[in-house]
C-alpha positions as CSV (number, residue, x, y, z in Angstrom):
1,X,58.9,68.3,114.0
2,X,60.5,66.9,116.8
3,X,63.1,68.9,118.5
4,X,65.2,68.0,121.6
5,X,64.9,69.9,125.0
6,X,62.1,72.1,123.4
7,X,58.2,71.7,123.7
8,X,55.9,72.7,121.8
9,X,52.5,73.3,122.0
10,X,50.0,73.1,119.2
11,X,47.2,75.3,120.0
12,X,44.1,75.1,117.0
13,X,43.2,78.9,115.9
14,X,45.6,80.9,117.7
15,X,45.6,84.5,116.6
16,X,48.5,87.2,117.2
17,X,46.2,88.6,119.8
18,X,45.7,85.1,121.2
19,X,49.7,84.7,121.3
20,X,50.4,88.0,122.9
21,X,47.9,87.0,125.6
22,X,49.4,84.2,126.4
23,X,53.0,85.4,126.4
24,X,51.3,87.9,129.0
25,X,49.6,85.1,131.0
26,X,53.1,83.3,130.8
27,X,55.6,86.1,131.4
28,X,58.1,83.7,133.2
29,X,58.2,81.1,129.6
30,X,60.3,82.3,126.5
31,X,57.4,81.3,123.5
32,X,58.0,81.9,120.1
33,X,54.8,81.4,117.2
34,X,56.3,79.3,114.5
35,X,54.2,80.5,111.2
36,X,52.2,77.4,111.6
37,X,50.9,78.5,114.4
38,X,52.7,76.4,116.9
39,X,54.3,77.9,119.7
40,X,57.3,76.7,121.1
41,X,58.7,77.0,124.8
42,X,62.3,77.7,124.5
43,X,64.7,76.9,127.7
44,X,66.5,79.0,129.7
45,X,70.6,78.7,128.6
46,X,73.0,77.4,130.4
47,X,75.7,79.7,131.7
48,X,78.2,79.2,129.2
49,X,76.0,80.4,126.6
50,X,74.7,83.1,128.7
51,X,77.9,84.4,129.1
52,X,78.9,83.9,125.1
53,X,75.7,85.8,124.4
54,X,76.4,88.5,126.8
55,X,79.9,89.1,125.0
56,X,78.2,89.8,121.7
57,X,75.7,91.4,122.8
58,X,78.1,94.1,124.6
59,X,79.9,94.4,121.3
60,X,76.8,95.3,119.1
61,X,75.4,97.6,122.0
62,X,78.9,99.9,122.2
63,X,78.9,100.2,118.2
64,X,75.3,100.8,118.1
65,X,75.5,103.8,121.3
66,X,78.8,105.2,118.7
67,X,77.1,105.4,115.5
68,X,73.6,105.7,116.3
69,X,72.1,103.9,113.1
70,X,69.8,101.7,114.9
71,X,68.7,99.7,118.0
72,X,69.7,96.6,119.5
73,X,67.5,93.6,121.1
74,X,68.3,91.2,123.5
75,X,66.6,87.5,123.1
76,X,63.9,88.2,124.7
77,X,62.4,90.5,122.0
78,X,59.7,89.3,119.9
79,X,59.3,90.6,116.2
80,X,56.3,89.6,113.8
81,X,57.5,88.6,110.5
82,X,55.6,88.5,107.5
83,X,54.6,84.8,107.5
84,X,52.9,85.4,110.8
85,X,55.9,84.0,112.9
86,X,56.7,85.6,116.4
87,X,60.5,84.7,116.5
88,X,63.2,86.1,118.8
89,X,66.4,85.9,117.9
90,X,69.4,85.3,120.2
91,X,70.4,89.3,119.1
92,X,68.8,91.5,116.5
93,X,69.4,94.8,115.2
94,X,67.0,97.4,113.2
95,X,68.2,100.6,111.6
96,X,66.9,103.7,113.3
97,X,64.9,104.8,110.3
98,X,62.9,101.5,110.4
99,X,62.4,101.6,114.2
100,X,60.5,105.2,113.9
101,X,58.7,104.3,111.6
102,X,56.7,102.0,113.9
103,X,54.1,103.7,116.0
104,X,54.5,103.6,119.6
105,X,52.2,101.2,120.2
106,X,54.1,98.7,117.6
107,X,57.3,100.2,119.6
108,X,56.1,99.6,122.9
109,X,53.4,97.1,123.4
110,X,53.2,94.4,120.8
111,X,55.7,92.3,119.0
112,X,56.8,95.0,116.7
113,X,55.2,94.0,113.0
114,X,58.9,94.5,112.1
115,X,61.7,91.9,110.7
116,X,65.1,92.9,111.9
117,X,68.2,94.0,109.6
118,X,70.4,92.0,111.3
119,X,69.9,88.8,113.6
120,X,72.3,86.5,115.2
121,X,71.4,82.6,116.9
122,X,74.1,81.4,118.8
123,X,74.1,77.7,119.1
124,X,73.6,76.2,122.6
125,X,74.1,72.8,124.0
126,X,70.1,72.1,123.2
127,X,70.1,73.1,120.2
128,X,70.5,71.4,116.7
129,X,72.1,72.8,114.0
130,X,69.2,71.8,111.6
131,X,66.6,73.8,113.8
132,X,68.9,76.7,113.7
133,X,69.2,76.8,109.8
134,X,66.0,76.3,109.2
135,X,65.3,79.0,111.6
136,X,68.1,81.6,109.6
137,X,66.6,80.4,106.3
138,X,63.2,81.6,107.3
139,X,64.4,84.8,108.7
140,X,66.5,85.5,105.3
141,X,63.4,84.7,103.6
142,X,60.9,86.9,105.5
143,X,63.2,89.9,104.8
144,X,66.2,90.1,107.0
145,X,68.9,91.7,105.3
146,X,72.4,89.4,107.3
147,X,72.2,87.0,109.7
148,X,75.2,85.0,111.3
149,X,74.4,81.4,112.7
150,X,77.5,81.1,115.8
151,X,78.5,77.6,115.9
152,X,80.9,78.2,119.2
153,X,80.8,74.2,119.8
154,X,82.5,73.5,116.6
155,X,84.2,77.3,116.0
156,X,82.3,77.5,113.1
157,X,79.9,80.3,112.1
158,X,77.3,80.4,108.8
159,X,76.6,83.9,107.3
160,X,73.4,84.4,105.7
161,X,72.2,86.8,103.0
162,X,69.5,87.3,100.7
163,X,69.8,85.6,97.1
164,X,73.1,84.5,98.2
165,X,74.7,80.8,99.3
166,X,75.4,80.3,103.0
167,X,79.1,80.9,103.8
168,X,80.9,78.9,105.9
169,X,84.0,80.0,108.3
170,X,85.9,78.0,110.6
171,X,87.7,79.9,113.4
172,X,87.2,83.1,112.2
173,X,88.7,86.1,114.7
174,X,86.0,88.3,113.8
175,X,82.9,88.9,111.7
176,X,82.4,92.0,109.6
177,X,78.8,93.9,109.5
178,X,79.5,94.5,106.2
179,X,76.6,97.3,104.8
180,X,74.1,96.5,107.4
181,X,76.4,97.4,110.6
182,X,78.7,99.6,108.9
183,X,82.4,99.2,110.7
184,X,81.0,96.8,113.1
185,X,83.4,94.1,113.4
186,X,82.9,91.7,116.2
187,X,85.5,90.2,117.9
188,X,84.9,86.6,118.2
189,X,87.5,85.7,120.8
190,X,85.2,87.6,123.5
191,X,82.5,84.8,122.3
192,X,84.4,81.7,121.8
């Protein structure tokens, strides 16, 4: 699959350990690994997208710090999904109980073998909506409990949940974290 502004490398027989070594040797690159083994090099975001992501992360951090229910992560964090893909959502969150069940090595030195409970993908001008929708479906298929695809270009949000149809909201003012992020409400006016 050809995606604009994204370079894919096909490296045969790339094991999980090999991928970790590739990432360590190329720390200046933001890499993901598809379940097929394809290595995807993600370009840096443009300043406007970075600003939007900062507004999103700031709100999630404040809620997470206040509730102490789990741990939030930025777009540089890699997680190993059950299908073998190593993904880096723009924003993610894991419950405290699930995070603490990992060994220190899994928390600090590897791409944690853990699927986040919650993920956000924020569409940048270099992203295709199809690519992001496919990514969101993959997250849900691998155990993510709640996912938001925020398309700020069109002021549209797609909400992904297991075993449910995608809910599409046009120009919402806020989003609820539902039972995954109890009492969390994202103010989209700080993101748009």
